[in-house]
C-alpha positions in Angstrom: 0.0 0.0 0.0 1.5 3.3 -1.1 1.1 6.5 0.8 0.1 9.6 -1.0 2.7 12.4 -1.1 2.2 15.3 1.4 0.8 18.6 0.1 3.7 21.1 -0.4 3.8 24.1 1.8 5.6 27.5 1.5 8.5 28.3 3.8 7.6 29.4 7.4 8.4 33.0 6.7 6.2 33.0 3.6 3.3 31.5 5.6 3.6 34.4 8.1 3.8 36.9 5.3 0.7 35.6 3.6 -1.2 35.8 6.9 -0.1 39.3 7.6 -0.9 40.4 4.0 -4.5 39.1 4.5 -4.7 41.0 7.8 -5.4 37.9 9.8 -4.3 37.2 13.3 -2.9 33.9 14.4 -6.2 33.3 16.4 -8.3 33.9 13.3 -6.2 31.7 11.2 -6.3 28.9 13.8 -10.1 29.1 13.9 -10.3 28.7 10.2 -7.9 25.7 10.2 -9.3 24.2 13.4 -6.2 24.3 15.6 -4.9 26.4 18.5 -3.0 29.7 18.0 0.1 28.1 19.5 0.1 25.5 16.8 -0.1 28.2 14.1 2.8 30.0 15.9 4.9 26.8 15.7 4.1 26.3 12.0 5.1 29.9 11.1 8.3 29.6 13.1 9.3 26.3 11.5 9.4 24.4 14.8 6.7 21.9 13.7 5.2 20.8 10.4 1.5 20.1 10.0 0.4 16.6 9.0 -2.6 14.8 7.8 -5.9 16.6 7.4 -4.6 19.7 9.2 -1.8 20.0 6.6 -4.4 19.8 3.7 -6.6 22.5 5.3 -3.6 24.7 6.0 -2.1 24.3 2.5 -5.5 25.0 0.9 -6.0 28.2 3.0 -2.5 29.5 2.2 -3.1 28.9 -1.5 -6.3 30.9 -1.2 -4.5 33.7 0.5 -1.8 33.7 -2.1 -4.3 33.9 -4.9 -6.1 36.8 -3.2 -2.8 38.6 -2.7 -1.9 38.1 -6.4 -5.2 39.5 -7.5 -4.8 42.6 -5.3 -1.2 43.2 -6.4 -0.9 45.8 -9.2 0.1 44.4 -12.6 3.7 45.4 -13.7 3.9 47.9 -16.6 4.9 46.3 -19.9 8.3 47.2 -21.1 8.5 49.4 -24.2 9.4 47.6 -27.3 12.1 48.8 -29.6 11.0 50.2 -32.9 12.5 48.8 -36.1 14.4 52.0 -36.7 16.1 51.8 -33.3 17.5 48.4 -34.0 21.2 48.3 -34.9 21.9 47.7 -38.5 24.3 44.9 -39.3 27.7 46.2 -40.5 29.2 44.7 -43.7 32.1 42.3 -43.1 35.5 43.7 -43.8 37.3 42.0 -46.7 40.6 40.4 -45.8 43.6 42.4 -47.1 46.2 40.5 -49.0 49.4 40.0 -47.2 52.4 42.0 -48.6 54.9 40.0 -50.6 58.4 39.8 -49.1 61.0 42.0 -50.6 63.8 40.5 -52.6 67.4 41.5 -52.3 69.6 42.0 -55.3 71.0 38.6 -54.7 67.4 37.2 -54.9 67.1 36.2 -51.2 63.9 37.1 -49.3 64.1 39.3 -46.2 63.1 37.4 -42.9 59.8 38.6 -41.5 59.6 39.6 -37.8 57.9 37.1 -35.5 54.1 37.9 -35.2 53.0 38.4 -31.6 50.4 35.9 -30.3 46.9 37.2 -29.8 45.6 37.0 -26.2 42.9 34.3 -25.8 39.8 35.1 -23.8 40.0 33.5 -20.4 36.9 31.5 -19.5 35.3 32.3 -16.1 35.9 29.5 -13.6 33.0 27.3 -12.9 31.6 27.4 -9.3 32.9 24.5 -7.3 30.2 22.7 -5.3 31.1 22.5 -1.6 30.8 19.3 0.4 28.5 19.3 3.4 31.5 19.5 5.7 32.9 22.5 3.9 29.6 24.3 3.8 29.1 23.6 7.6 32.6 24.9 8.3 32.0 28.1 6.3 28.7 28.7 8.2 30.4 28.1 11.5 33.4 30.4 10.8 31.0 33.1 9.6 28.5 33.2 12.4 29.9 31.4 15.5 31.9 34.3 17.0 29.0 36.7 16.8 26.6 34.1 18.2 28.9 33.5 21.2 28.9 37.2 22.0 25.1 37.4 21.6 24.5 34.4 23.9 26.8 36.0 26.5 24.4 38.9 26.7 21.6 36.4 27.5 23.4 34.4 30.1 26.2 36.5 31.5 28.4 33.3 31.5 31.2 32.9 29.0 31.5 29.1 29.1 27.8 28.6 29.0 27.5 30.8 25.9 30.3 28.9 24.1 28.8 25.6 25.0 25.3 26.7 23.9 26.6 27.8 20.5 28.5 24.5 20.0 25.5 22.4 21.0 23.4 24.4 18.5 25.9 23.8 15.7 26.1 20.1 16.6 22.3 19.9 16.3 22.5 21.7 13.0 25.1 19.2 11.7 22.7 16.4 12.7 19.9 18.1 10.7 22.2 19.5 8.0 20.0 18.7 5.0 17.2 20.8 6.6 19.5 23.6 7.7 21.3 23.8 4.3 17.9 24.3 2.5 16.7 26.9 5.1 16.5 30.5 3.9 18.1 31.7 7.1 20.5 29.0 8.4 22.1 31.5 10.9 18.6 32.2 12.3 18.0 28.5 12.7 21.2 28.0 14.7 20.6 31.2 16.7 17.2 30.1 17.8 18.5 26.7 18.9 21.4 28.3 20.8 19.1 30.7 22.6 16.7 27.9 23.6 19.6 25.9 25.1 21.1 28.9 26.8 17.9 30.0 28.5 16.7 26.5 29.4 15.7 26.3 33.1 17.6 23.0 33.4 20.8 25.1 33.3 20.2 26.1 37.0 20.5 22.4 38.1 24.1 22.1 36.8 26.9 22.3 39.3 28.7 24.9 37.1 25.8 27.3 37.7 26.4 27.4 41.4 29.9 29.0 40.9 29.6 32.6 39.6 32.0 33.8 36.9 34.1 37.0 37.3 32.1 40.0 36.1 33.4 42.4 33.4 36.2 44.7 34.4 34.6 47.9 33.2 32.1 49.3 35.8 29.7 50.5 33.0 29.7 47.0 31.3 29.1 45.4 34.7 26.1 47.6 35.4 24.6 47.0 32.0 25.1 43.2 32.2 23.4 43.2 35.6 20.5 45.2 34.2 20.1 42.7 31.4 20.2 39.7 33.7 17.5 41.1 35.9 15.1 41.1 33.0 12.8 38.1 32.4 14.2 35.7 29.9 11.6 36.5 27.2 12.1 40.2 27.6 15.9 39.8 27.6 15.8 37.7 24.4 13.5 40.1 22.6 15.8 43.1 23.6 18.9 41.3 22.4 17.4 40.3 19.1 15.9 43.7 18.3 18.4 46.1 19.7 21.5 43.9 19.7 21.2 41.7 16.6 19.2 44.3 14.6 16.2 42.2 13.5 12.9 43.9 12.7 9.8 43.4 14.8 8.1 40.6 12.7 11.4 38.6 12.5 11.9 39.0 16.3 8.3 37.8 16.9 8.7 34.8 14.6 12.0 33.7 16.3 10.6 34.2 19.8 7.4 32.4 18.8 5.1 35.2 19.8 2.7 37.6 18.1 3.9 41.0 16.9 1.9 43.0 19.5 3.3 40.8 22.3 6.8 41.2 21.0 6.4 45.0 20.9 5.1 45.0 24.4 8.1 42.9 25.7 10.5 45.2 23.9 9.0 48.3 25.5 9.0 46.8 28.9 12.6 45.7 28.6 13.7 49.2 27.4 11.9 50.8 30.3 13.5 48.5 32.8 17.0 49.2 31.4 16.4 52.9 31.2 15.2 52.9 34.8 18.5 51.6 35.9 20.6 53.4 33.3 18.9 56.6 32.2 21.7 57.3 29.6 20.5 54.2 27.6 17.0 55.5 27.0 17.9 56.2 23.4 17.6 52.9 21.3 20.7 53.9 19.2 22.8 54.4 22.3 21.5 51.1 23.7 22.4 49.3 20.5 25.9 50.7 20.6 26.4 49.8 24.3 25.2 46.3 23.7 27.7 45.9 20.9 30.5 47.3 23.0 29.7 45.0 25.9 29.8 41.9 23.7 33.0 43.0 22.0 34.9 43.8 25.2 34.7 40.2 26.4 37.4 37.8 25.1 35.1 35.1 23.8 36.3 32.5 21.4 34.7 29.5 19.7 36.1 26.1 19.0 37.3 25.0 15.6 34.7 23.7 13.1 36.1 20.1 12.8 36.1 19.8 16.6 32.4 20.8 16.7 31.6 18.3 13.9 33.4 15.5 15.6 31.8 16.3 18.9 28.3 16.2 17.3 29.1 12.9 15.6 30.4 11.4 18.8 27.2 12.5 20.7 25.1 11.0 17.9 26.9 7.7 18.1 26.5 7.6 21.9 22.8 8.3 21.7 22.4 5.6 19.0 24.2 3.0 21.0 22.2 3.9 24.1 19.0 3.6 22.1 20.1 0.2 20.8 21.1 -1.0 24.3 17.8 0.1 25.7 15.9 -1.6 22.9 17.8 -4.8 23.4 17.1 -4.7 27.2 13.5 -4.1 26.6 13.1 -6.9 24.1 15.0 -9.3 26.5 12.8 -8.3 29.4 9.7 -8.8 27.4 10.8 -12.2 26.1 11.7 -13.3 29.7 8.3 -12.2 31.0 6.5 -14.0 28.2 8.6 -17.2 28.8 8.1 -17.3 32.6 4.6 -15.9 33.0 1.7 -18.4 33.7 -0.7 -19.2 30.9 -3.8 -19.6 33.2 -5.0 -18.3 36.5 -4.0 -20.4 39.6 -5.8 -19.4 42.7 -3.7 -19.2 45.8 -3.9 -22.1 48.3 -4.7 -21.0 51.8 -2.7 -22.4 54.6 -4.3 -25.3 56.6 -5.7 -24.9 60.1 -6.4 -27.5 62.9 -10.1 -28.0 63.5 -11.1 -29.0 67.0 -14.4 -30.4 68.5 -15.2 -32.9 65.7 -16.1 -36.4 66.9 -14.0 -39.2 65.8 -15.2 -41.3 62.9 -16.6 -44.6 64.1 -16.1 -47.8 62.1 -19.3 -49.4 60.6 -20.9 -52.3 62.5 -24.2 -54.1 63.2 -27.4 -52.0 63.6 -29.1 -51.7 67.0 -32.7 -52.6 67.6 -33.7 -48.9 67.4 -31.9 -48.4 64.1 -33.5 -51.5 62.7 -37.0 -50.3 63.8 -36.4 -46.9 62.2 -35.2 -48.4 58.9 -38.3 -50.6 58.7 -40.5 -47.7 59.4 -38.9 -45.7 56.6 -39.2 -48.5 54.2 -42.9 -49.0 54.9 -43.8 -45.4 54.2 -44.5 -44.3 50.6 -41.6 -42.8 48.7 -43.8 -40.0 47.2 -44.8 -38.5 50.6 -47.4 -39.1 53.2 -50.9 -40.5 52.4 -53.5 -38.0 51.2 -55.7 -36.8 54.1 -59.4 -37.0 53.6 -62.0 -35.4 56.0 -64.1 -37.8 58.1 -67.4 -37.2 59.9 -67.3 -37.9 63.6 
């Protein structure tokens, strides 16, 4: 039995753009598809992919929105055509000139001609060389890893945790490299994964979190970092993405998996909190410059790309072996249970107890006169019951 292919869907950013072009909120779109607004938010951010009937309904609705947007869009003006008079006329080919004959000396010997210089040949443009997956990953890591480490440091305030978060995010990207390589924004994919890992509440349970790291040397940087760490994680992430990285409001909302009004509200609250502690940073331009200076003043380095790739492959092998060992143990336990389990119900046998006061059993013997008389009386009576009583006159 063959399974029908899934309905194609546009990229996550295109889904969000179609919804915003149609002036629909995530709640309205969720009501039309029959899902929750959180599900629509996950679809538009690329975290999850719809399946089954929900995918068919979602794809049909996006197609309708795209057709409506195409109808409302103005048609492009046609390009003016060249008139016949404006076309260039072909030039007549130049006739080849005859080569001059060599001059003859009086003795009849021809003069030697000078060597003709070779004409330069046109150099063909080199064909683009296709990169291997490892080379493409290394190029992406070398381009974005240093900046991502500095951004993650603004979220956590810990240098080692920022470096480890970025490495884990790139290891996850290497495991899902076909998906990341086809993504329209691979840096955003890795950045979202690194931020999720860095802001995970499980980080507080690690022993490393109990030992504080030395703060920045500059007092101004130390005050700004403390103000950032006092913000809620969602507000801090929104502020770093918008004022630190430089994303616009819809992109920040998509990466934080929130609506645009909620993202704007978080951004305003975060700016107010930072400006309350540092009034000089009330201007967004000054705040952006100070965030860049704070991240640049720290000496943060990232590991080499081959080291990250090998670490990700090692973790993948360990997880695979652990999954295989767990599966083998589960199969062995199930087989042992099936082999030793009873096939029918056996009620438990209660322990025996001594019964007292019961007369001893007497061996059979001859009947007494009373027993013989009783037996004869029983034999004489009818087996069906007593005789029928009939009334008599007295």
